C-alpha positions in Angstrom: 27.3 -50.5 -6.9 30.3 -52.9 -7.2 32.5 -50.3 -5.5 30.0 -49.9 -2.7 29.8 -53.6 -2.1 33.6 -53.9 -2.1 33.9 -51.0 0.4 31.3 -52.6 2.6 33.0 -56.0 2.5 36.2 -54.4 3.7 34.4 -52.4 6.3 32.5 -55.4 7.7 35.6 -57.6 7.9 38.0 -55.0 9.2 37.1 -55.8 12.8 36.9 -59.5 12.5 39.2 -61.6 14.7 42.0 -63.6 13.0 40.8 -66.8 11.2 41.0 -70.1 13.1 40.7 -72.2 10.0 37.0 -72.4 9.2 35.2 -70.1 6.9 32.2 -69.8 9.3 34.5 -68.1 11.8 34.1 -65.0 9.6 30.3 -64.8 10.0 29.4 -61.7 11.9 27.0 -62.0 14.8 24.0 -59.6 14.8 25.6 -57.2 17.3 28.7 -56.9 15.1 26.7 -56.1 12.0 24.7 -53.5 13.8 27.8 -51.9 15.2 29.1 -51.6 11.7 25.8 -49.9 10.7 26.1 -47.4 13.6 29.7 -46.5 12.5 28.4 -45.8 9.0 25.5 -43.7 10.3 27.9 -41.7 12.5 30.0 -40.8 9.5 26.8 -39.6 7.8 25.9 -37.4 10.7 29.3 -35.8 10.5 28.8 -34.9 6.8 30.3 -37.9 4.9 27.9 -38.0 2.0 29.8 -40.9 0.4 28.5 -43.1 3.3 24.8 -42.7 2.3 24.9 -45.4 -0.4 26.9 -47.6 1.9 24.2 -47.3 4.6 21.5 -48.3 2.1 23.5 -51.4 1.0 24.5 -52.3 4.5 20.9 -52.2 5.7 20.0 -54.6 2.9 22.9 -56.9 3.7 22.0 -57.0 7.4 18.4 -57.7 6.7 19.3 -60.6 4.5 21.7 -62.0 7.1 19.2 -61.6 10.0 16.6 -63.6 8.1 19.1 -66.5 7.9 20.3 -66.2 11.5 19.4 -69.0 13.8 16.8 -67.8 16.3 18.9 -69.1 19.2 21.5 -66.4 18.5 19.0 -63.9 20.1 19.1 -65.7 23.4 22.3 -63.7 23.8 21.3 -60.4 25.3 23.7 -58.3 23.2 22.3 -59.8 20.0 18.7 -59.3 21.0 19.3 -55.7 22.0 21.3 -55.2 18.8 18.1 -56.3 17.0 16.2 -53.5 18.7 18.9 -51.0 17.8 18.8 -52.2 14.2 15.0 -51.6 14.2 15.6 -48.0 15.5 18.3 -47.4 12.9 16.1 -47.8 9.8 16.0 -51.6 9.7 13.3 -53.7 8.1 10.4 -53.7 10.6 8.9 -56.9 9.1 12.1 -58.8 9.7 12.4 -57.4 13.2 8.8 -58.3 14.0 9.2 -61.9 12.8 12.4 -62.4 14.9 10.9 -60.8 18.0 8.0 -63.1 17.9 10.2 -66.2 17.9 13.0 -65.0 20.2 13.0 -66.3 23.8 13.9 -63.5 26.1 13.2 -62.3 29.6 10.4 -59.9 30.6 12.6 -56.8 30.8 13.8 -57.3 27.2 10.2 -58.1 26.1 9.1 -54.7 27.5 11.8 -52.9 25.6 10.8 -54.7 22.4 7.1 -53.8 22.9 8.0 -50.1 23.3 10.4 -50.0 20.4 8.0 -51.6 18.0 5.1 -49.4 19.1 7.3 -46.4 18.4 8.4 -47.7 15.0 4.8 -48.5 14.0 3.6 -45.0 14.9 1.8 -45.8 18.2 3.3 -43.2 20.6 0.7 -43.8 23.4 1.6 -47.5 23.4 5.3 -46.7 23.4 4.9 -44.3 26.3 3.0 -46.9 28.3 5.6 -49.6 27.6 8.7 -47.5 28.3 7.4 -45.3 31.1 9.5 -47.1 33.8 12.5 -47.7 31.6 15.6 -45.7 32.8 17.9 -45.1 29.8 20.8 -44.4 32.1 20.5 -47.8 33.7 21.0 -49.5 30.3 24.1 -50.1 28.3 25.1 -46.8 26.8 24.5 -47.9 23.2 20.9 -49.1 23.9 20.3 -46.4 26.6 20.9 -43.7 24.1 18.3 -45.1 21.8 15.8 -45.5 24.6 16.4 -41.9 25.7 15.8 -40.6 22.1 12.7 -42.7 21.7 11.2 -41.7 25.1 12.1 -38.1 24.5 10.4 -38.2 21.1 7.1 -39.8 22.3 6.9 -37.6 25.4 7.3 -34.3 23.5 3.6 -33.5 23.4 2.6 -34.9 26.8 5.5 -33.5 28.8 8.0 -31.3 26.8 10.2 -30.6 29.9 10.7 -34.3 30.6 11.2 -35.0 26.9 14.0 -32.3 26.8 15.7 -33.9 29.8 15.6 -37.3 28.0 17.1 -35.9 24.9 19.9 -34.5 27.0 20.5 -38.0 28.3 20.6 -39.3 24.7 23.3 -36.8 23.9 25.2 -37.6 27.0 25.2 -41.4 26.2 26.1 -41.0 22.5 28.2 -37.9 21.8 29.2 -37.3 18.2 26.7 -39.9 16.8 23.6 -39.7 14.7 21.7 -40.1 18.0 23.1 -36.8 19.3 22.4 -35.2 15.9 18.7 -36.2 16.1 18.5 -35.3 19.8 19.8 -31.8 19.1 17.4 -31.2 16.3 14.4 -32.4 18.4 15.6 -30.3 21.3 15.2 -27.1 19.3 11.5 -27.4 18.9 11.0 -28.2 22.5 13.1 -25.3 23.8 11.1 -23.0 21.6 7.8 -24.5 22.8 8.9 -24.0 26.4 9.9 -20.4 25.6 13.5 -20.9 26.8 15.3 -18.4 24.5 18.8 -18.9 25.9 18.6 -22.7 25.6 17.2 -22.5 22.1 20.1 -20.4 21.0 22.6 -22.7 22.8 21.2 -25.9 21.3 21.2 -24.3 17.8 24.8 -23.2 18.2 25.8 -26.7 19.3 24.1 -28.2 16.3 25.9 -25.8 13.9 29.3 -26.6 15.5 28.8 -30.4 15.4 26.5 -31.3 12.5 26.1 -28.5 10.1 27.1 -30.8 7.2 24.7 -33.6 8.2 22.2 -34.6 5.4 19.5 -33.7 8.0 20.7 -30.1 8.4 17.8 -29.0 6.3 15.5 -30.1 9.1 17.6 -28.1 11.5 17.1 -25.0 9.3 13.3 -25.6 9.4 13.4 -25.9 13.2 15.7 -22.9 13.6 13.5 -20.6 11.5 10.3 -21.9 13.2 11.9 -21.4 16.7 13.1 -17.8 15.8 9.6 -16.9 14.6 8.0 -18.3 17.8 10.5 -16.6 20.1 11.3 -13.5 18.1 9.2 -10.9 20.0 11.7 -11.3 22.9 14.6 -12.8 21.0 17.5 -10.3 20.4 18.4 -10.1 16.8 22.1 -9.7 17.6 21.9 -13.1 19.5 20.4 -14.7 16.4 23.2 -13.2 14.3 25.8 -14.5 16.7 24.5 -18.1 16.2 24.3 -17.8 12.4 27.8 -16.4 12.3 29.2 -19.8 13.2 28.1 -21.1 9.8 30.2 -20.7 6.6 29.2 -17.9 4.2 27.0 -20.1 2.0 25.0 -21.5 4.9 24.7 -18.0 6.4 23.1 -16.7 3.2 20.7 -19.6 3.0 19.6 -19.2 6.6 19.2 -15.4 6.3 17.0 -15.9 3.2 14.9 -18.4 5.1 14.5 -15.9 8.0 13.8 -13.0 5.6 11.0 -14.9 3.9 9.5 -16.0 7.2 9.8 -12.6 8.7 8.3 -10.9 5.7 5.2 -13.2 5.5 4.6 -12.8 9.3 4.9 -9.0 9.2 8.0 -9.0 11.4 9.5 -5.9 9.8 12.6 -5.6 11.9 13.6 -9.2 11.5 12.8 -9.3 7.8 14.8 -6.2 7.1 17.8 -7.4 9.1 17.8 -10.9 7.6 17.4 -9.5 4.0 20.3 -7.2 4.5 22.6 -10.0 5.7 21.5 -12.3 2.9 23.1 -10.0 0.4 26.8 -10.5 -0.3 29.3 -7.8 0.7 29.1 -4.7 -1.6 32.8 -5.1 -2.5 35.3 -7.9 -2.7 32.8 -10.6 -3.2 32.3 -12.8 -6.3 29.0 -14.1 -5.1 26.1 -12.8 -7.2 23.3 -11.0 -5.5 20.3 -13.2 -4.7 17.0 -11.6 -6.0 15.1 -13.1 -3.1 16.9 -10.9 -0.6 15.7 -7.8 -2.5 12.2 -9.2 -2.8 11.8 -9.9 0.9 13.4 -6.6 1.9 11.1 -4.7 -0.4 8.0 -6.5 0.9 9.0 -5.9 4.5 9.5 -2.1 3.8 6.0 -1.6 2.3 4.5 -0.3 5.6 7.2 2.4 6.1 9.3 2.8 3.0 9.0 5.0 -0.1 6.4 3.2 -2.1 7.6 4.6 -5.4 11.1 3.2 -4.7 9.7 -0.1 -3.5 7.7 -0.5 -6.7 10.8 0.4 -8.8 12.9 -2.2 -6.9 10.3 -4.9 -7.3 10.0 -4.2 -11.0 13.8 -4.4 -11.3 13.8 -8.0 -10.0 14.1 -10.4 -12.8 11.2 -12.9 -12.3 13.1 -15.5 -14.3 15.6 -15.8 -11.4 12.8 -16.5 -8.9 11.0 -19.8 -8.1 7.4 -20.0 -9.1 6.2 -19.3 -5.6 8.5 -16.2 -5.2 7.3 -14.9 -8.6 3.8 -15.0 -7.3 4.9 -13.2 -4.2 6.6 -10.5 -6.3 3.5 -10.0 -8.3 1.3 -9.8 -5.2 3.7 -7.4 -3.5 3.7 -5.1 -6.6 -0.1 -5.2 -6.6 -0.2 -4.4 -2.8 2.4 -1.6 -3.1 0.5 0.1 -5.9 -2.7 -0.1 -3.8 -0.9 1.5 -0.8 0.5 4.3 -3.1 -3.0 5.1 -4.3 -4.7 7.9 -2.3 -7.3 6.2 0.1 -10.9 7.1 -0.7 -12.4 10.0 1.2 -14.3 8.7 4.2 -18.0 8.8 4.0 -19.4 12.1 5.3 -16.2 14.1 4.7 -16.1 16.8 2.1 -13.0 18.5 0.7 -12.2 21.8 2.4 -13.1 24.8 0.3 -10.8 27.8 0.0 -11.8 30.5 2.5 -12.7 33.9 1.1 -12.3 37.2 3.0 -16.0 37.1 3.7 -15.9 33.8 5.6 -12.3 34.0 7.0 -13.6 34.6 10.5 -16.7 32.5 10.2 -17.1 29.7 12.8 -18.8 26.6 11.5 -21.6 25.3 13.7 -20.7 22.4 16.0 -21.9 18.9 15.0 -22.8 16.1 17.3 -20.6 13.5 15.6 -17.9 15.3 13.7 -16.2 13.2 11.1 -12.4 12.6 11.6 -10.1 14.9 9.8 -9.3 13.7 6.3 -5.5 13.4 7.1 -6.2 11.2 10.1 -8.6 9.1 8.2 -6.1 8.7 5.4 -3.5 7.5 7.8 -5.9 4.9 9.3 -6.9 3.7 5.9 -3.3 3.2 4.9 -2.6 1.3 8.1 -5.5 -0.9 7.4 -4.4 -1.5 3.9 -0.9 -2.4 5.0 -2.3 -4.9 7.6 -4.4 -6.4 4.8 -1.3 -6.6 2.6 0.5 -8.9 5.1 -2.6 -11.0 5.5 -2.8 -11.4 1.7 0.9 -12.4 1.6 0.4 -14.9 4.3 -2.6 -16.4 2.5 -0.6 -16.6 -0.7 2.3 -18.3 1.0 -0.1 -20.9 2.6 -1.5 -21.7 -0.9 2.0 -21.9 -2.3 3.1 -24.4 0.4 0.4 -26.8 -0.9 2.3 -27.2 -4.3 6.0 -27.9 -4.9 8.1 -24.9 -6.0 
């Protein structure tokens, strides 16, 4: 903690003007403190994990200083708007609310404040109403980027196309920042919702190239997998692979495992098999151990068309101790389903086994029936197909139950 405070002290004073003789000359104005916070957050977006504790401490320091700041300081527009940016950067909403209630500002700034606080307090309809006529491009870039991000977020349900355009504005106004990182992540869900495959892949690739090491990259992975599953029927697997190939080897394996699991549970055989294969390390020249999850998902995906005996053997060979609790249950369920599939389906009602023909009845012609039962072979195939379909439904049900409890 002492090291963090010392680092912050140096960071906060680094941009101060030379002293003019009085200690109070060193006191930062609100806009200067918020600018320091933004610099820290941009470092976080670009993968600087050491900046995370600095951000927490800096938020505390800014909150304490704002509470002691003379309310007249917010008559300066840059300080008032910095207060809004502080609110949208994880600042203490109670402190912001108290200061906004006392600050004397014009109607335009009051509208911005109303929209921002509605957004922060979880009232998107009120935020939309307040900010509907606000043009982010007409504001100062620092504030405009936040306005575009907020408007794009609250309009996502009502008008996804307009929301996507606003997120593009946020990226334009604040390149390389935490705002761009958030805008890219939110754009992924919207492009998938709109069915824009090319744009989804492009936005995903841009995120990987810029912010793969962001602490929020896990949310990107969630959005990428969800988008692929939504678009996959018409999304080229090779195009997916091209995007994932921009990651380092460790992130690639992580992403392919996520895709393999999602594809397996959704019954997307081609996607699950492809992702499972790529989740495995190279057969030679690699010191990375094989991940049992890749074999698990590949085996489950191959149940409808693979050699059931081989699948059962592979599933049994997977060490359950190397799996999470949820995947252990998936393995057990898959083994049960595979064994059911391998069992001969029961003879359909009304169908009798064929008796061996004797010379006496070799040329005999059986009498026609009004409703002849299907041939046993055809019935067997249909029964197997039904069982496989039920298998994937069972797996999906299991996964939904598992999502309700931590792994």
